[in-house]
N, C-alpha and C positions, 0 to 999 in steps of 0.2 A: 249142980248140972248135970245131965244124966247123959250118955252116949246119942240116944236119939235127938236130942234137943240140940244137943252141938253139932251134929252131923246136918240137922235141918238148917241152924244157922251159919254154918260153913258153906253150904249149898247154897244160900241165899246169896250170900258175900261174893261167891265165886261168879254166880250167874251175873250181879249187879256188874263185876268184873268183866266178864268176856261180853254183856253188853256195851259198856263203856268202850273198850279196845274195839269193838267191832264198829261200833260209829266213829271212831279215831281215824281208823284204817279206811272206812270209806270217806271221810273227810278230806286224807290224805291222798286219794284217789282223785278224787271229785273236783277238787279247787284247783290245782294246776292246770287242769284239762281245761274247766272253766277259764282259768285267765287266758291261755291259748286261743281258746274260741274269741273272746274279746278282744284281745290283742290282733286276731285276722280280722274281725268286725271291723276295727278302727281302721286298721291297713287298708281295708275295701272302701270305705267313707274318703279315707284318703285320697284315694287313688280316683275314686269320682270325682270329688271336689278338682282333683289336679284336670281330668277331662275336660270337664267344665269350664276351667279356665282356658285351655286348648280351644276349646269351640268359640270362645270370646274373643281371643286373640285371632282366630281364622275371621270372624264375623269382623274386627276393626279390620285386619288387612285387607280385607275385600272393599270395605266401604272406604276406608282411607287411602289403599294402595301401599301401606307399610304396616310393618309391624310398630309397637309403640317404642321408644326410645329406651336405652337400658336405665338410665337415671329418671327414677321414677317411673317408671314405664306401669308396671300394675297398679299405682294409683292413678294414670294418666288413662288406663283402659277402664277402672271404676267409674271414673269422672263421666268417661265417654258413655259408657254404659248407662248413668244416671240423665246424660245432658241431652243424647244423640234423640231426635223424636222417634224414629222408628225405632229405634234399640228400646226407648222405657216403655214403649207399647208392648214390643215382642219379647223381651227380656224373661217374663216371668215364663212364657210358654216355650222357649227355645231353650233357656238355661235352667229350668226348676230339675229340681233334685228330683232321684228315680222315687224316693221315697214320699210318699204323698203327706206324712206327718210331718215332714219337714219343711220348714218354711224357706222359701226363697230371700236372700237379702245380701244384695249385689255389694254391700259395705263389707260383709263378711266372706265374700268369693275368694278374697286374695290371701285368705286364714286358714292354715291347716286345723281341722277338728279335731285334731289329736292335742291334748294338753302336752305343753304349755302355750298351743296356738299361736306358733311362728308364723311370720308372714313368709310365704313361698318365696323363693330366688329367683329371680329372673333376669338374663343378660341377653342382649341382642347381639348378634355380629352381623354387623350390615356393610362388611366389607367385602362380602360374597355375593354372587347372583344367582339364585334368589337369596335374598335374607333369609337369615336362622336365626334359631332362639334355643338358650337351656333355660328350662322351668325347673326347678329340683324343691324338692320336700328337704328342710333342712337338718328335719329328726328322723329320716332315713335315707337311705340308698335311692330313691324313687326318683326318676328323672324322665322328662318328655324333650326331645330333642336332643340336639348336639351343637357345639360351636364349632367343629370342625368339618362333620361331614353333611353336605345337603340331601343325602340319601334318607338323612336320620330326622329329616324336619317333619315334625308332628308326632314323632315314632316314641312309644311308650317304652320305657325299661322294663315294664314287667309284662310284656307281651310276648 
């Protein structure tokens, strides 16, 4: 093998190594950024779902004149949305998700869209007037309402 062939071979090998390292560098920058974007989108979907539950709780309160009880409260809310004649007709239009591709399902309303799809935590404080509640996402710090402050009724923690 002469010097010219050897230099050509080394140049080809180095070009392949440079391309491979460039691709590796590109992926090491883009992949973590993509994960951050996906995490932010999931957080936004969870917050939208919690806002929808808040709207459903307020509709329940207006119709029944109190919030659902702490024990089985979210299940009571789902049952109400399914059985109340006015709500069963209007639930799709009032509580439908912002994304038209996402189909509204009353049964999944009280579950977080973030895996492992935990059920939202709901607690009612009916010792104060007006009644106040706390709705929490068990997989994050997001919450709506408070159990101590009546001024935080329906107030989201992320606003």
